N, C-alpha and C positions, 0 to 999 in steps of 0.2 A: 662685655663691650670692649674691654681692653684688648682681649685676644683678637677679636674681629678687626679692630682698628690697626693692630700691629700687622696682621696679614694683608689687609687691603691698603695699608699705608695712606689712608685718607688724611689723617691728622695724628702725627706721632706725638704731638704735645698732649692731645686728649688721651691717647693710649697710655702714656706715661703717668698722667694725672690719675686716671682710673686705677692703674696698677699700683701706684704708690699709695693711693688712698686705701685700697684693699689690703695692701701689705701692712700699713700702719694699724688699721683696725684689727687685723689678724694678730699682729704682734701684741697689741694691747690685751686681747683676750688670752693670748699665749702666756703672757707674763702673769696673768691672774690665775694660772693653773689649768686652763682649758687647753691641754696639749694637742688635741685633735683639730683645733681651729685652723691651723696653718694649711691643713689639707683642703679646707673649704675654699681656700684661695687657689692652691696649686692644681687640684684636680679639675675644677671647671675651666681654669685657664688653659691647661693642656688639652682638655677635651674639645673646647671651642676653637683653639688654635689649629688642631688637627682637622676638625670638621670643616672649618672655614677654608683652610688651605686646600682641602680636597675639592670643595665646591668651586673655589676660585680657579683652581687648575683646570677643572672641567668646563669652565665658562669660556670656551674658545670656539672659533669657527673653522671648519674645514673647507669652506667655500672661497672662491677668489672673485674679485670684482670683474664686471664686464658683461657683455651680452650672453644670455643663456636661456635654455628652455627647462622649465621645472614642472614636475607633478607635485601637487601639494594638497593639504587638507586645511579647510577653514577652521580656525580655532575659536573664532568669535563671530558674532553678527557683524554686518557691515555698517559703516558710518559714512553717510553721504554729505558732502559739503560743496555746494555749487556743482561743478562738473567733475569733482574728484570723489573717488570711492576709496576708503581705507579700512583695513582690518589686519589682524594677525593671522599668520599661516604657519604651517609646519611641513617641512619637506619629508621625503621618504626616509631620509637619514635622521629624522627627529630633530632637525634644527629649526628654531623659530625665526621668522622673518616678519618684517612689516611690509604689507602689500599696499602700494598706491597705484591706482589705475584711473585713467582719464577717459571721459566719454565725449564724443563729438556731437552726440544727439541726446536730447532729453528722453527720448523713447528708450534708449539703451539703459538709462539709469532706472527708469520707472518699471522696466520689464525684468529687472534683475531679481531672480528668485532663489539663488543659492543661499544656503544658510550654514550655520556652524555644523561641522561634521562632514560636509559634502567634499567630494574629491574634484579637484580642478587641474587644468593644464594650461600653460601660457608661456609665451616668449616675452622676455623683458631684459632689463638691465639691473644687475646687482650693484648697488652703490653703498658706500660707507655713509652712515648718518653724519650730519653736519655737527662738528664740535663747536663749542663756544668760541666765537671770534672776538668777543669783547669781554673785558673784565666784568665780573659780577653777572654776566648774562646766563640765561638758561642753557645748559649743556645737553642738547638733545641726544648726542652720542652716548654720554654717560647715563642718561635717563633710560635709554633702551638697553644699555649694557647691564644695568641692574635688573632688567627683566630677561636677561640672557638672550637679547636680540643684537646681532652684530651687523646686519645688512638690511637695506631697503630693497625690495623687489619692485622696480618701476616699470609698469606696463603702460605704453602710450595709448593703446586702443582697448577700451573696456570690452568691446564686442569680440575681441580675439581671445578672451578667456573662455575656455570650454569647461563646463562643470557638469557633473553627474550626481544625482541624488544618492546619498548613502543611507540606506535604511538600517544598516547594522551599526548603530552608534550607541555609545554608552549613555547611561542615565543622566550624567552631568551635561553631555551635549544636548540632550533633550530639554533639560532645565534651561540651558542657555538659549535654545531656540524659542522656548516658551517666553522667556524674559524679553527677548527682542520682539516677539509677536505682540506681547502686551504693550510694549513701548509704541509700536507701530499703530495699534488700535487707539491708544490714548492720544497720539498726535493727530490722528484722523478725526476723532470724535470730540476732542476738547478744544476750546478756543486757545490760541497761542499764548494769551496772557496768563493762563493757568496750567497748560499742559506741561511746560518745562519744569515748573515747580513740583507738580504732582509726580512726575517721573523721577525727579531728584530725591524727593522725600520717601518714595515707596520702593523704587528700584535702584537707587544709588547711582544714577547717571545724570551728571550735570551738563552733558554735552549739548542738550537741547534747550538749555537756558538762553535767553536773549543775552548776547555779550555785554550790552550796555547795563542791563540789570545785574548780571553776574559781577561785573567790575564794581558797580555801586555797592553791592553786598560786601564785596571784599574790602573796599575802601572804608566802609562803616564798621568793619569788624564783626559782621554777623554771617559771613559766608559759611561758617562751620555749622550753622543751623540747617543748611541745605544739604549737608553731608550726613548720611546715616551713621549714627554713633551710639554711644551708650544711652543717651537720652531717648533716642527712638526705639532702641531695643527694649529699654525698660518700660516705656509707655505701651508698646505693642504687647509685650509679655504680661505686664501687669493687668492690662485691660482684658486680655484673653483669659487669664487666670481668674479674675474677678467675675467675668460674665459666665464662665463655665461653672464656677462654684454656685453662683446665684441661681442658675437654672437647674441645679440639682445633680450635676455630674460629680461623682466621688473625687475627693482630693487626690488620691493616689493615681486615678486614671488621668486626671488633668496633668499631673506632673509627668507621667509617662508619655503623654501626647506631646508635651513640650520638648522632650528629648528627640522626638521625631520631627516636629515642626521647625525647630530652630536651625538644624542643619540645612533644611530647604531654604529658610530665610537667608542664611549666610550666602548661599550661591545665587539666589534670586536677586540679591542686592549687590552683587559684584565682588563679594568676599574681600572687602577692604580691611586693613588692619583694625580700625576701630570697631567694625562690625564683628570680626572674628573674636576680638578681645571681649567685647561686651556679651556676645552670645555664648561663648564658651564659659565665661564666668557665671552667667545666668544658669547654664546647665549644671555646673559644679555646685552652685548654691542649691538648686532643686534636688540634685542627687543627694547631697548631704542632708537636706531636709527630709527626703524620702527615707534615708537610712538612719535618720535621727543621730547623726554624728556631728558633734560640735567641733568646729575648726575655725581658725582665724582667717578672715578674707585674704590676708597677705599670702597665705600658702597657695591658694588658687590663683591669685594674681601673678605671683612669682613663677608658678608652674607654666602658665600660658606664655609669659614673657620669655622664659628660657627655651621652651619648646619652639616657639615661633622663630626665635633667632637661630636656633640650632639648624633648622631646615631652610630658613630664609635670612641669612646674615645681611644681605643687601638692604633688607627692610630698615636697618638701623639708620640709613641715610634718607628715609622718606619722612617728610614733615608730618604727614598724617599719623604715621607710627609713633614718631617722637612725641607729638602733642597728646595723642590718645593715651599712651601709657604714662607720660609724665603728669598730666592733669589728673588722671584717675588715681595714680599713686598718691598724689598730694591730697586729693579729696578723701581718700581712705585714711590718711594720717590725721586729718583735722575733723573728720566726721563727728567723732564723739564730743569734741570741744564745742563745735557749732550746735549740736543737738542739745547740749547741756546749757549753753548760754542763751540761745535764741529759741523762741517757741512759736513765733508767727511764721506763716508761709513766706511773706514778702521779706521778712528779716533774714530767713535762711537763704532765700534766693539771692539776696544782696550779698551775703557772705560768700556763697558758693561762686557766684558770678565774678565777684571781685578777686577772689583767690585764683580762680581759673584764668582770669585775664592777666594777673600779675605773673603767674607761673609760666604762662605761655609767651609773655612779652619778649624776653631775650631771644627766643627762637623766631618769633615774628620779626623782630628787628634784623636778625641775621639773614632771614630769607626774603623779606619784603622791604626792609629799610625804613619803614614808616609806620606810624600808629596814630590813631585818633583817640584822644582822651574821652570823646563822647561815645565811644564804643560801649563803655560800661553802662551808660544810661540807655542806649539803644537796645542793648542786650536785655536789660531789665524789663523793657517794654515788649520786646519781640519774642523772648523766650516763652512767656505765658501764651502769647498769640499763637505761636507755632505749636506748643505743647497741647493747649486746650482746644484749639480750633483747626488750624491748618493741617496738622499731621493726621488727626482722626478723620477729618473730612477727606483728605487725600486717599486714605486707605478705603474709606467708604466708596469713593468714586471708582477705585480700582475694582472693588468687590462687585459693585453694581454693573460695571462695564462688562463683566463676564456674562451677564444675563440679559440686559436690555440697552440697546443703543439710545432709544428715546429717553429712558429714565436717566441715564448718565448725562445726556446733554441738558436735560431739564434741571437736574441737580447742580450742574456746573454753571448755569446761566448767571445767577446772582454772584457766586464767588468769583467768577471771571471778571465781572464789573468791578468788584471790590479790589481784586488783585491788580487789575489794570490801573486803577486810581492809585493804589498803594505803591506800585512800582514806579509810576511817574513821580510820586512824592519822594521815593527813595533815591531815584536818579538825580532829582533836583537837589535833594539834601546833600548828596555826596559831592556835588559841585561847590557847596558853600560851607560844609562842615570843616572845622580846623583840623588839619593833619600835621602832626609833628614828624618832620623828616629827621630820622635818627642817624641814618647812615649805617653801613654794615660794620658791626663791631668785630674786632679781632677775637679769635677764639679765647684768648686770655681774659678779655673783658667779659665775654659770655660766662666764663667760669667765675669771675669776680661777682657778676650779677647774681648767679645762682647761689654763691656762698652767702651773699648778703640776704637773699630771700630765705635761705635756711635759718640764718641768724634771726631774721625778722619773725619767722614762724615760731621759733623758740621763745622769743621775747613776747610775742602776742599771747602764747599759751600761759605765760607767767604774769601777764598784765603789767609788764615792765614799762617804765617811762622811756627807757632807752630805745624802744621800738621806733620812735619818731626819728632819732638819730640814724638808725639803721636804714630806714626808708629814705632818709635824706641822702645818705651815701649811695644808695641804690640809684636815686635820681641823678646824682652827679656822674656815676659811672655810665648811665644811660646816654648822657649828652656828650660824653667824651669823644665818640667817633666823629662828630660834627665840629668839635671845638679844637681837637689836637692839631689839625693842619694850620690853625691860626697862630701857632707857636713855631711853625716851620719856615725857615728863611729861604727855602727853595722855590723857584718858579717851576710850574709843571705845565707842559704843553702836551695835550693828548690828541692824536689823530685817530678818531674812531673808525672802525670798519663798518661803513654803512652801505657796502656793496658798491655799485657804480654811482658814486656820488661823493660829496665832500661834507665833512663835519669835524671841526676842531674845537677843543676846549682849552682855554687858557686861564690858569690860576696864577695870579701874581704872588710874589713873596708874602708870607704870613696870611695868605688868602684875603688880602685887602679887597681885591676885586676879582670877579669871575666873568669871563666872556665866552659866549658860544659863537663861533664863526661858521655859519651854514649848518644845516640840519639834515642833509641828505634828503632822499625822497625816491619813492618807487613809482615809475610811470605806469599808470594803468590804462588799458585799452578798453574800448567800448565792448561790452558783452551783453548777452541776453539775460533776462531776469533769472532764469533757471541756472545760469552759469555763475552767478555771483555768490561768493563765499560769505558765510555768516560774519566772519571777522577778517578784514583785510589787513595786511601787514603795513605798518606805518613806522618809518625809521625814527620819527620824533617820539612817538609813544612807546615803541618797543625797543629802541636802542638808546637814544639820547637821554630821555627822561629817567629811565631806570638807572643809567650810569650816574647821572647827577645825584639822584637820591641815594644811591649806594655810597657815594662819597660824602653824604650829609649836606648836600647843597640844594637849597630851595630858592634862594634869591640870586638872580642873574643881573649883573650890572649892565650888561649890554648884549643884545642879540644882533649880530652883524650879518646881514644877508648880502653876499657879494654881488649877486645878480639874479635875474628871474628864472633861470633854468630850474625845472622841477627837481632835478637830482641834487640841487643845492638848497632849495627852499620848501620842498614838499612836506617835510616834517615840522615846519615852523608853527603851524596852527596848534599842534599838540603841545609843543614846548610853551607856547603862550597860554594855553589852557591849564597846564599842569604845574608850571613854575611861575614864580614871581619875577617878571621881567621888568626892569626899571626903564630901559630905553631900547628902541629898535632903530637900526641904521640901515638905510637903503641907498643905492647909488643915485647920484644926481642925474636927472634927465627924464625924458618921456617914459611913461609906463608902457611896456611892450606886450606883456602877456597877460592872459586871464588870471593867472595865479598872483601877479603883481596887484591887479585891481582888487582881488579878493582880500589879500593881506592888508592893503591900505584901508579897506572897509572895516576890518575887524580890529585894527589897532587904534587905540586911543590917540587922537591927534597930538596930545601933549607928550606922548611917549615916542612919537615918530620923527626921525630926523633924516633928511637927505644930505649926503656928504659928497664932497668932491676934493680934488687935489688941493692941498694947503690947509685942510681942516685937521683938527686933532680930536681924538675920542678920549676924553677923560685924562688927558696928558699922558696916556699910555701908548696910544697908537697914532702914528702920523699917516694920513691918507695921501698916497702918492698918485692915485688914479681913481676915477676918470677926471679929466680936466673939465672946467666949466665953459671953456671957450670953444668947444667943439661938441657936436652931437654924436656921441658914441652909441653903438648898438651891439646887440648880440653878446658874444663872449668878451669882446673888447670893452664892454661897459663895466666889467667887473671892478669891484672895489679892491685896490691893492694897498696892503697895510705894511708898514714898517714899525718894528718895535725892538726893544732891547732889554735884557735883564743882566745886570752886572756888566760884563764886557762882551756878552754874547748877543749878536744881532740876528734878527729873524725877519724874513720877507715872505708874506702870504700873497699869492698872486691870483687867487680865484681860478677863472678859466681864461685868463689873459692869453691872447694869441700874438702873432707876429707884429701886427700894426701897433698894438698896445705896448709890446716890448720895445719896439723901435722908439716910440714916444718916450717911454721911461728912460731909455739909454740916452736919448738926446737931452732931456731935461735934467737928468741926474747923472752926469758923466763920471762922477766920483763914487757912485753907489756900489758898495760891496757888502756882502753879508756872510755870516757864519752858517746860518741854517736857511734853507730854501724849501718852501712848499711849492713843488713843481706845478706849473699851470696846466689846466685842462687835462688832468689825470694822466699826464705824460704823452699827450697827443703829439704827432709830428708837426702840427701847426704851432706848437709852443716850444719854449726853451731853445731858441735859436743859438747857434754856436757863438756868435758875437755877444749876445746877451749873457750867456753862461760864462764866457771868458771874462766879461767885466765884473760879474757878481762874485766869481771865484769862491763858491761856498765850500765848507768842509763836509756838511751833511745835507742830503736832499731827501724829501719825503713825498711819496706819490700815493694818492688815494684812488684806487681803481678796484672794480669788482672782479671776483674770481671767475676766470673763463668768460669775461665780458665779450659781447658781440662786436665791440669796436676795436678789439685788439690792443687796448690800452694796458700798460704803457708801450709805446712804439719802440721796437728794437733800436732804431737809430738814436732815439733820445737816451735810452739806457747806455748805448755805446758812447755817446758824447759825455755823459756823466762819468762813466767809469774811466774813460780816457783822460778826463780832467782830474782824476784821483778823488772823486767824490764818493763817499759811502752812501748807498741808496737803501732806503727802507720803503717797502710797498705794502699796502694793506692786503693786496691779493696774495702776497706771499707770507707776510708777517702778522696779518690781522691787525688788531689795535696796536699802535705804537705810542709809548709814553716817553717823553723827553723831559728829564729832570735837569734843570739848570742850576748849578751851584755857583758860588763865587769863584771857584778855581777850576771847575771841570763841568763837562756835560756827560750825563749818563743816559743811555737809550735802552728801553726795556720793551722789546717786541713780545707780543703774546705768544707767537709761534716762531720757531726757527724755520729756515728754508728747508 
């Protein structure tokens, strides 16, 4: 692990920690007289350093972005979402790409017959995948890079892709074709309430799960039960072994058949790291049983871990790989203690579930920033349900599906009703269950958490009373990410990259108060039913809320919505649903747009305040606009806020245009600021020369989408700002921009450089 991290330079802190730990342990054994121990550190380090360096060097592309025509082979079955088709492909030069194609008609999608292994040809655009433009956000570019994919091949017209059936394909391609064929049949024949679950449990594909249900499973901490893992492999193998023995098949023949069937199972379920680990360990177990060779399980476990990382070093950064091996390793460590201490099924289930939850918690916090304490209880209820009913029934449906359409539909009728009711209950429960927002812990805190878990495990084995102190320290470390900012005297202003929209986060010194000013929003256009995607992008849910949770923030003192344009308030509903918002502020005046009326309907009257010039918001913000003596409309109705931290002043202008700026200049002739949030995304209708001359800011910030169709920010506005000696930061160039205001200085941290 140390060697891989050194090569990939993902986290040098972790690399040094692992290396020093190995060196200390090796030195300890060396001093005891085991002179060869040091080689157990150096040889693997050198071997993995060289192998990872070779793989990393080869992970490069020879292609260049731009329009091109390609001949390629489909590596996987296609996934259709609305009017978009997506799959992985391989060029004639053996380079993997992600294909995205769009259809203008429903018929073109339904008539698509090409499958894995087929050869196709198309014209399209090669594009770099989007990298993370906000702190803590999902990095799609890195995700594909770890799969050795460097470009997206974007085809505008699906019907322009010409494919020919390839009859000379390998057995693995045929398995892939069969896997997608079974998925297609299950989706056609089973009700939607159960088809997604059955496909997830038997074929390892969660793509067809209802997004609402999938999110609820994730929030409640039981999403892992829908991913094929050691539990599923154990149940399938154990059931098969027991049934075969009971019907009289010789034990040796059953064991040999398992060696044949499990590799098929690995590929039919997507070959995810948990499946590979569990299936290979099962095969090693039966091989040793067949040969009557006694061996400790750790040897088999370690061999799989080492071989997997030797050929797939990037797997080290996959959460599924991390959790699968870490939890399995821990359970192997404590298995004997649990078996000796507890003799009841429920007692052992409680210990196993609790230990698995604790050992995975630091990683869950690092990747998802939150955790529900109720997940332990829910797992205790749901694990037996999945193990004893849902999983066996799902495999039965898949088996029957191969013989009789009517039989599988009849067998699925009652479970579909049960699952529909159960999923409604789960979605509702996820909305009300308490979720502890942890924040993203620093890697050093993660190491501290695991050190305390190791100490707790040792104390638990010895039945020591110090166990409670160790767990108490673990809890303290767990809440540190959300509490440390409360000791920080800096004010932090963050301009999030929400595309063509506005959203700013303001944290006052010592994080006494937190405000969100606008939430961004993606304008959607009317589409036919077949064109609608399963999960639409929402700036509030997909950008603002994850960012707040990553910073350990769940309570918002004020949500200030400057005006009713969708690119400013479209994500507000998700923020209201996911975070605890104390007060919502809207501009004074008549409601103008449908989104305004909708927000007013869903916001509690006691939390809603309409503000105008002269008002203050919690003694932190002065409202300079709109005035109450005039009926403002459109962009000039925007709430304009003035605030200051230490000696640094800040003006936030929403989408204010010329008329509003003239009004401000007339009413506040002495107004000047240090930091300016430029109005209306840098449009030519804002930031007039006389207004800019009066404000004379040092720094200006513009929120605008990359390659937006409006041409924001306008070159004239940028010229005016630069001519005035103003340093300008733009989300379309710099992505998220964080401004840290200290007592004596201002530090600006853009996510990306120009």
